[in-house]
Every structure is written in structure tokens, then in C-alpha cells.
C-alpha angles and dihedrals in degrees: 000000000000110000090221119051137160124255128212108215135194131237126221121217113210124164093247093060127107115264125254119309093359088075120089086210091061092042092054094041089061087076084079107084096224097048117111121186116231107209096216098040119102112234105197109162143016112204121208114185143042104297107138093230090070112357121190122237125220117230105210119184112256094004138094114263112271131192116262088224093061092047092050093047094047103039115057091187090069090064107023121248092268097053093040091056095041095053096031094241094311127122107250102210142043117215120203147174115216126198111188127192098159131033119275120224127286096258151150134200122235126242118242096271094050092041090056091049094048092046090051094048101036112018088159089066104025108048103191140021097238132108121241116214107169144190128204123201114193119240092177129009100306125200122207146159108223130176128332119308118244108288094242089057091052089049089052090051091053088056098043098042108050090180088061091050092049090052089055096042131240096263094054092044090053092047092050093049094046091049091055090049093049093050105031098159099045089223119142132036096265095052093046092050092047091052093048091050091050091050091047090053090053094048093046092050092054098041093049096043117126113268095237091054091049092050092048095050094041091052090050092046094051093046091054103041095047088062093050132072098214119112098000091180093060092042092053091049093049093049093046096047091047090052089053097041108018114213093356120156089225090075089074089058086081088073092050104039133062116256119214141166111210115208120220109291095022117115142192128203121211120201122209115284094025119130119234145145127198111221111183145338138054127290146166109242131192128184144155110283100276141105097203115139129169110201136194110168149357092052142093088215127095113299116211095190100163092050091048094049092050098044101051120104093216093220111162126200149148105275093222089069090062101049114109123208099182130249129239112280109225088335091291118161100229105025126087126190124218104197115178120194096263135088103231101075152355129186133222122201114201112190112184128189116226116296093009135137134201127187111218119199119237118272118222093232142040123292141186121215128197127189106226099172137022127341138274138127146273117224130192135160092358095309121114121200119194116232130200135183114291097018118131123207136187116222118197123225123284095012114142108213136186114218118201140181129220127219091315131049116274133203127202128187117199125187118197147163118217129204086214 
């Protein structure tokens, strides 16, 4: 069979998605001939892979469409022997496009051990036993809450936002402050653990607070900060999130979690058990093949607050230290590699000026490529395949390809797993 073939992929419609043609998801899905955009429908995600919730289909010349999952499980050469054995004939990553109009839930994804436990205990809520580390690469300016803010910033917020402090409770505020004073440098295992435990106590107190108390303090907080000029960024976030989810406990997560706006081409990687919430924008996302999410706010869906509080690592950091800008892939001029510290996936962004070509070495593993901008072609072994925006293609292992652009610039994102 041809080592490069097109995939037909499915969209997911969630209420937080962008509407109609405003959504990158809908724009890209139009590459499928039968897809018709509904102007008032939210198009939230495009799934590229084998996950059973929205599996991709391979379009093979002269044959009936066949599921990518069945091809991968039957044909070892589409994975390599090493990857086929390692993942037992399964595809190890799920590639996505996200288009976000309204904040997603405050959430985290379980590690493998917890995922197996949750799947065993609640298969109605947790659909598979796999972990879900993930990486997002911005296509447009992309807002997110990611990880806990530095502890000194959280302490400052407890001082500057009395409503936040009242929600926590005076005893826990005092304990948190005294812990930071006792271990000012965060060096040493004991000090680090004490600080994490103090942060956990704060977060648990807020996330488990009674709803009427949350609504009362949130109302008071909004009434006060909208009359002040201090911290306009936080004020705007609080007002916006409350307008989307009135009275929701997740609004207070703004004071706990780092806020960032990724610019196109910037990325962030989220380990298992790390709190986050995507707020707006479009991104490419890649993750281990799983759909497990533990939620605690900014959502009408089931909130598993106690599980979330228990599972988090309570690492705190400056968000700038976590932003990825990509590194040259094989010293190529136009291709950048985003390589998170996990085995299941990496992503290449190839951004070509008009009328440009770039030869990309073969990757010892399977990959999926999507055209996010412009049009061009992919050539291998003397064959040239035209590409246009929104199309998704599977590229088999060890295939050297030449990507090109037409009269306008073109951008390609390619997710892969390598046996090397």
C-alpha cells in the first residue's frame, strides 16, 4: 500500500467551541468533501488518531475506507516492530485541533496508575486506563491557566484579596504564611514537602467550600475589584469567567494558577496530575491516547473534586519557564521540533515561505500531518501529492519526504512517535 495516505477525521461539538466558520476546527474539516459548516454549531475539536470516541478513517486509492485503528493493528510496517510491540498494536498518541470560545474546566489528567484505578472503579466516567500527558501549540493567541503560581504570588493574593483569604480560612492562611517563612529557599526535601502540603490545604479548602459561601465571596470580590484599577488582568479574567460560569468556584482558580497567553508557535507541555484550564483561542494539541479528565470547576459536567485535590503534584513555578519555542529539527531551515519529556509523541512545525521546499528525513515511527495554512505538496520516491488546508495525512515510518508550498506560505504540523 502507499506509505502516505489521507485520513478522514471527525469533529467534536462541545458548548465551549467556536461557532461555525469562526472555528479553525470547522475550517479544517471542510477539507472533507461531505462536511458542511453549520453557522450556529460550536466546533470544538478535530480528532486525528484511533481513539474510539472519534476514530479516523484511512482513504486508500481504489479501496473502501477503512479505520486507521484496524490498519495499525494489522500492519506492523505502519508502526515499526519496536513501536508495535511496545504499544501492543495500538496507536500511542491522539492529535487534535482545538477552537475555544469559552473556558474549559479546571482539570487535570491522571497518571497511568490512577487512570487504571479510575477506569476500574468508574468506567462510566473514566473511559480508558491510560494516562494523558498533553502539549498545546498555539495557532492563534491562546489563553490558558497552567500550573500553580509561585508561592509568594499566592501569598500576595491572599493579602490583596480578602475575599480569597476568607474563603480559605484564617487558620490555613496563617499556616501557609508561616510555612513559607520557615522554608524561604525551598531547598531540601522537607521544606519542599511542607510547602506542597500547605498549598494543598489552601486549594482543598477553596475547592470544597460550600457553594453559598463561594457565591457570597465571589460577589463581594467582583464588586470591589471592578471599582479599582489594580491588577486589571486578573480583574478582567474574574469578570469574564463569572459571566461564563456565574458563581462558580473555578473563578477563584485565577488566583491560584498561572495565566499565560501563548503566541502562535509557542507551546506548553502539561504532565499528568497538573492543573490547567484553556480559556480561549485555537491550538494544535497532542496527547497520549486517552480521554480521561478529572474536573473541579468551570464546567456543568461531573466534578470529581476530592480525586483532583488528592492527585495533584502541587508543583509551583513561573509560567515563562515552561513555555516551549521549538528547536531546529535536524538543522532544517523551516522545521521546528517540540519534544516533551515523554515517549508517546513529539510534534514538528514546518513553516514554509511561498514557493519553498524542505526535505525532511524519515522518522523511525508513524506520523500524522495536518495542513494548517496554505497549500502545497508532499513528495516521496518520485511521487508528488498535492496538499491543501485542512487535509490530514498519515506518513509511514522511515519515509523521507519533501514538503513544499505554492504561491502563498504554508504551515504543516506533524505529530509522530519514534522508536529511536
